[in-house]
C-alpha positions in Angstrom: 13.7 16.9 -30.0 13.4 14.2 -32.6 11.7 15.0 -35.9 10.6 12.1 -38.1 9.7 12.8 -41.7 8.0 10.2 -43.9 5.7 10.1 -46.9 4.8 6.4 -47.7 3.2 3.6 -45.9 6.4 1.6 -46.3 8.4 4.2 -44.4 5.7 4.5 -41.7 5.5 0.7 -41.1 9.3 0.4 -40.7 9.4 3.3 -38.2 6.1 2.5 -36.3 7.7 0.8 -33.3 10.2 3.7 -33.0 7.4 6.3 -33.4 5.2 4.7 -30.8 8.0 4.5 -28.2 9.1 8.2 -28.8 5.5 9.5 -28.6 5.1 7.9 -25.3 7.9 10.3 -24.1 6.5 13.3 -25.9 10.0 13.6 -27.5 8.9 13.3 -31.2 7.4 15.6 -33.8 6.3 13.8 -37.0 5.9 15.4 -40.4 4.1 13.6 -43.1 5.5 14.8 -46.5 2.9 12.7 -48.2 3.4 10.8 -51.4 0.8 8.2 -50.7 -2.3 10.2 -49.6 -4.9 7.4 -50.2 -2.8 4.5 -48.6 -1.8 6.5 -45.5 -5.3 7.7 -44.7 -6.7 4.2 -45.1 -3.8 2.9 -42.8 -4.6 5.4 -40.1 -8.4 4.7 -40.4 -7.8 1.0 -40.0 -5.2 1.3 -37.2 -6.0 4.4 -35.0 -3.5 3.0 -32.4 -0.6 4.2 -34.7 0.3 7.8 -33.9 -0.8 10.3 -36.7 1.5 12.9 -38.0 1.7 16.2 -36.1 2.0 18.1 -39.4 0.5 16.8 -42.7 2.3 18.4 -45.7 1.3 17.9 -49.3 -1.6 15.7 -50.1 0.0 13.4 -52.6 -0.9 14.3 -56.2 -4.3 15.9 -56.3 -5.3 14.0 -53.2 -4.2 10.7 -54.7 -1.1 8.5 -54.5 1.8 9.4 -56.6 2.2 6.7 -59.2 3.8 8.3 -62.2 7.3 9.9 -62.6 6.0 13.2 -64.2 4.1 13.8 -61.0 7.3 14.0 -58.9 8.5 17.5 -60.0 5.0 19.0 -59.3 5.0 17.3 -55.9 8.4 18.5 -55.0 7.5 22.1 -55.8 4.3 21.8 -53.7 6.4 20.2 -50.9 8.8 23.2 -51.0 6.0 25.8 -50.7 4.3 23.7 -47.9 7.5 23.6 -46.0 8.2 27.3 -46.3 4.6 28.0 -45.1 5.0 25.7 -42.1 8.7 26.2 -41.2 7.9 28.3 -38.2 5.5 25.6 -36.9 8.4 23.1 -37.0 10.8 25.5 -35.4 8.4 26.3 -32.6 8.3 22.6 -31.7 12.1 22.2 -31.6 14.5 22.5 -28.7 15.8 26.0 -28.3 19.3 24.5 -28.4 19.7 23.8 -32.1 22.3 20.9 -31.5 19.6 19.0 -29.4 17.4 18.6 -32.5 17.6 15.7 -35.0 15.7 14.9 -38.1 15.2 11.1 -38.9 14.4 9.9 -42.4 14.0 6.4 -43.5 14.9 4.4 -46.7 15.1 5.5 -50.2 12.1 7.4 -51.5 11.8 11.0 -52.8 10.5 11.9 -49.4 13.7 10.7 -47.8 15.6 13.1 -50.0 13.1 15.9 -49.4 13.2 15.3 -45.6 17.0 15.5 -45.8 16.9 18.8 -47.5 14.5 20.1 -44.8 17.0 19.0 -42.1 19.7 20.9 -43.9 17.6 24.0 -44.2 16.7 23.9 -40.5 20.3 23.2 -39.7 19.4 20.2 -37.7 21.4 17.0 -37.6 20.2 14.4 -40.0 19.9 10.7 -39.2 19.3 8.2 -41.9 17.5 5.0 -40.9 18.3 2.0 -43.2 21.5 3.7 -44.5 24.3 2.1 -46.6 22.2 -0.2 -48.7 23.8 -0.4 -52.2 23.2 -2.3 -55.4 26.0 -0.4 -57.2 23.6 -0.2 -60.2 22.1 3.2 -60.7 19.2 1.7 -62.7 18.4 -1.2 -60.4 16.5 -0.2 -58.3 15.7 3.1 -59.8 15.5 5.8 -58.5 16.1 4.3 -55.0 19.9 3.8 -55.5 20.3 7.4 -56.4 18.2 8.6 -53.5 20.2 6.7 -51.0 23.5 8.1 -52.3 22.1 11.6 -52.1 20.9 11.2 -48.5 24.3 9.6 -47.5 26.0 12.9 -48.5 23.7 14.8 -46.3 23.3 12.7 -43.2 25.6 12.8 -40.2 24.2 9.9 -38.4 23.9 6.6 -40.4 21.8 3.8 -38.9 23.2 0.8 -41.0 21.2 -2.4 -40.9 24.2 -4.8 -41.0 27.9 -5.3 -41.5 27.7 -4.9 -45.4 25.8 -1.6 -45.3 28.3 -0.3 -42.7 31.2 -1.2 -44.9 29.5 0.4 -47.9 29.3 3.6 -45.9 32.9 3.4 -44.8 34.1 2.7 -48.3 32.1 5.8 -49.4 33.8 7.9 -46.8 30.5 9.4 -45.5 30.7 12.1 -42.9 29.5 11.6 -39.4 28.8 8.5 -37.2 27.8 5.0 -38.4 25.7 3.1 -36.0 25.3 -0.6 -36.9 21.7 -1.7 -35.9 22.6 -5.2 -37.4 19.2 -5.6 -39.0 16.5 -3.4 -40.5 13.8 -1.8 -38.3 11.2 -3.9 -40.2 12.2 -6.7 -37.8 10.5 -4.8 -35.0 7.6 -4.0 -37.3 7.0 -7.7 -37.8 6.8 -8.2 -34.0 4.6 -5.2 -33.6 2.3 -6.5 -36.4 1.9 -9.8 -34.6 0.2 -7.9 -31.7 -2.3 -6.1 -34.0 -5.6 -7.4 -35.2 -5.7 -7.5 -39.0 -8.7 -6.0 -40.7 -8.9 -8.7 -43.4 -9.8 -12.3 -42.2 -8.2 -14.1 -45.3 -10.4 -17.1 -44.4 -10.5 -18.8 -47.9 -6.8 -19.5 -48.2 -5.6 -23.0 -49.0 -3.4 -24.8 -46.4 -0.3 -24.6 -48.6 0.5 -21.7 -50.9 3.2 -19.4 -52.2 2.9 -15.6 -52.4 3.6 -13.6 -55.7 4.1 -9.9 -55.3 5.6 -8.2 -58.4 5.1 -4.5 -59.1 8.4 -2.8 -59.8 8.7 -0.6 -62.9 12.0 -2.2 -63.9 10.2 -5.5 -64.4 7.0 -4.2 -65.8 8.5 -2.2 -68.6 10.6 -5.2 -69.7 8.0 -6.9 -71.9 10.0 -10.0 -72.7 11.1 -10.8 -69.1 7.7 -9.9 -67.7 5.8 -12.2 -70.1 8.3 -15.1 -69.5 7.9 -14.6 -65.8 4.1 -14.8 -65.9 4.3 -18.0 -68.1 6.7 -19.7 -65.7 4.4 -18.8 -62.7 1.4 -20.1 -64.5 3.2 -23.4 -65.3 4.3 -23.9 -61.8 1.0 -22.9 -60.3 -0.2 -26.4 -61.2 2.5 -27.7 -58.9 2.3 -25.1 -56.1 -0.9 -23.2 -55.4 0.0 -19.3 -55.5 -1.6 -16.3 -54.0 -1.2 -13.5 -56.5 -1.3 -10.0 -55.0 -3.2 -7.6 -57.2 -1.0 -4.5 -57.4 -3.0 -2.0 -59.5 0.1 -1.1 -61.6 0.8 -4.8 -62.3 -2.8 -5.6 -63.2 -2.9 -2.6 -65.6 0.4 -3.8 -67.3 -1.0 -7.4 -67.7 -4.2 -6.0 -69.2 -2.2 -3.7 -71.6 -0.1 -6.5 -72.8 -3.1 -8.9 -73.3 -1.6 -11.4 -70.9 -4.6 -12.0 -68.6 -5.2 -15.5 -70.1 -1.9 -16.6 -68.4 -3.3 -16.2 -64.9 -6.8 -17.7 -65.0 -6.4 -21.0 -63.2 -4.5 -22.3 -60.1 -4.2 -18.9 -58.5 -5.9 -17.2 -55.6 -6.2 -13.4 -56.2 -6.1 -11.0 -53.3 -6.1 -7.2 -53.6 -3.2 -5.3 -52.1 -3.5 -5.7 -48.3 -2.7 -3.4 -45.4 0.5 -4.4 -43.7 -0.9 -6.2 -40.6 -3.2 -8.3 -42.7 -0.4 -8.9 -45.3 1.9 -10.2 -42.5 -0.8 -12.8 -41.5 -0.8 -13.8 -45.1 3.0 -13.9 -45.4 3.5 -16.0 -42.2 1.4 -18.8 -43.6 3.3 -18.9 -47.0 5.7 -21.7 -48.0 7.6 -19.4 -50.3 7.6 -16.0 -51.9 8.4 -14.6 -55.4 8.8 -10.9 -55.4 10.6 -7.9 -56.8 10.3 -6.1 -53.4 13.4 -5.4 -51.4 11.3 -4.9 -48.2 9.6 -8.3 -48.7 13.1 -9.8 -49.0 13.9 -8.7 -45.5 10.6 -9.9 -44.0 11.1 -13.3 -45.5 14.5 -13.5 -44.1 13.4 -12.7 -40.6 10.5 -15.1 -40.8 12.7 -17.8 -42.5 10.5 -18.1 -45.6 12.3 -19.1 -48.9 12.2 -16.1 -51.2 13.1 -15.5 -54.7 13.9 -11.8 -55.5 13.1 -11.4 -59.2 15.4 -8.4 -60.0 18.7 -7.7 -61.8 20.3 -6.5 -58.6 19.4 -6.0 -55.0 20.8 -3.5 -52.5 20.0 -5.8 -49.6 22.0 -8.7 -48.3 19.4 -10.0 -45.9 18.9 -13.7 -46.5 21.5 -13.9 -49.2 24.3 -15.4 -47.1 21.9 -17.7 -45.2 20.5 -19.0 -48.4 16.9 -18.0 -47.6 16.9 -15.6 -50.4 17.8 -16.2 -54.0 18.3 -13.5 -56.6 17.2 -14.3 -60.1 18.9 -11.7 -62.1 15.9 -12.2 -64.5 17.3 -15.6 -65.4 14.4 -18.1 -66.2 16.5 -21.0 -65.0 17.0 -19.5 -61.6 13.2 -18.8 -61.3 12.5 -22.4 -62.3 15.2 -23.9 -60.0 13.6 -22.1 -57.1 10.1 -23.2 -58.0 11.1 -26.8 -58.4 11.6 -27.1 -54.7 11.3 -23.9 -52.6 11.5 -25.6 -49.2 15.2 -26.5 -49.7 16.0 -22.9 -49.3 14.7 -22.6 -45.9 17.5 -21.9 -43.3 18.0 -24.1 -40.3 20.5 -21.8 -38.7 19.1 -18.3 -38.9 19.9 -16.4 -35.6 17.3 -14.2 -34.0 18.7 -10.6 -34.0 18.3 -7.9 -31.3 15.9 -5.0 -31.7 17.3 -2.4 -34.1 14.7 0.1 -32.8 16.3 -0.1 -29.3 19.8 0.6 -30.8 18.4 3.8 -32.4 16.7 4.8 -29.2 19.9 4.3 -27.3 21.8 6.7 -29.6 19.2 9.3 -29.3 19.2 9.0 -25.5 23.0 9.0 -25.2 23.1 12.1 -27.4 20.4 14.0 -25.5 17.9 14.1 -28.3 15.4 12.4 -26.0 
C-alpha cells in the first residue's frame, strides 16, 4: 500500500497525476497534514475531479493557512496529537505485511518533515519525491534547505529529479535507493493542467506581457533589495507590460513600507490564482520574474525566459539551458534580463519523459502497488 502525505497546494499539485493514477487502482491512502487549510479547500471545491484526502489531519492554524513562523510549533503539536488519535485508522488501511507499505512525501515543507516522522513511527519505508535539491546555503531558501536535509536522513527511497540532485544525494552518502526521474513531477502536472478547465477566464490580458511573482520572506524582509526591485520593475514596466500577482504577504509588505506609489501604472494586477488558471496565464507570458523555485521549473519545461530573484537556488532546471537566470539580488542582472528577456529563450530544450511513470514503475516493481 502507498500512503501519500501532503499539506500544501504546492505539494498536492506536483503529485496530482501520481495520485490520480494510484487512486484508479485503489492502492493509495492519502493523509492531508494540512498547512494551507483555506487554499486546499478552495482547490478541491474548484476541481472536484482531484481525489480528496482519505484522512484530513490538522486544520491549518485556527482553520486558516499557516503564514507566520510562530504558528509552526503549535501546528506541529496539534499534528502530533492528531496522528496519535488516528494512527490506528492508518494502520488498518495498510498491508498486513509491513514491508509492502511505503509513505511518500514531497518537497521541502514542514509537512514533508512531519510526514517523514510519521513513516518512521509506523516503521514503513519512506520515499521522498523531489529529493536531492540543494542550495548549500541554510538561509536561502529558509527553512526549505534544512527540511530537505532532514528528510534525506530519514528516507530510504530518493526520487531525484535529475543528475545534479542524484549526485548531491550520492555525495551526502544517503541510505537506501536513488531513483533518477530526470525531471520534477511538476512536468506531469503541467500536462494535467492543460486538460483541465480553469475557473478564471483571464480575458482582459494584453497580447504581450511578463509575469511578476515575488513573495518569499528572504526578499520581503530585505528592505533595501525589495525597494530596489520594485523600482526597477516599475521602470521597465514602461517597456514591457507586466502582470503583477497579488500575493497577500507581498501586498502587506509593500503597504507597510509605503511603496505602493511605485506600482501604479503600466501593470495589470491579478489576485493569486488557482494552479490551473495560473498555468493558462503563464503559458501566454513572454517572460517571468520570480523568487519561486517551483515557477523556475515550470518556466523551464514551457521554455519561458525566467529570472529567479534570489541569492541562491536549490534547483538546476533551466540554468544550464540558459532559460533561467539567477539574479543573486544583483540589480545589474535584473536589468540585463529585462533589457531583452526573449534572448534567454532556449532553442534546444529536449522534452523529458514522465517522472510520474518512473515513480509508478518503482512502486510496481517493489510490490507496493
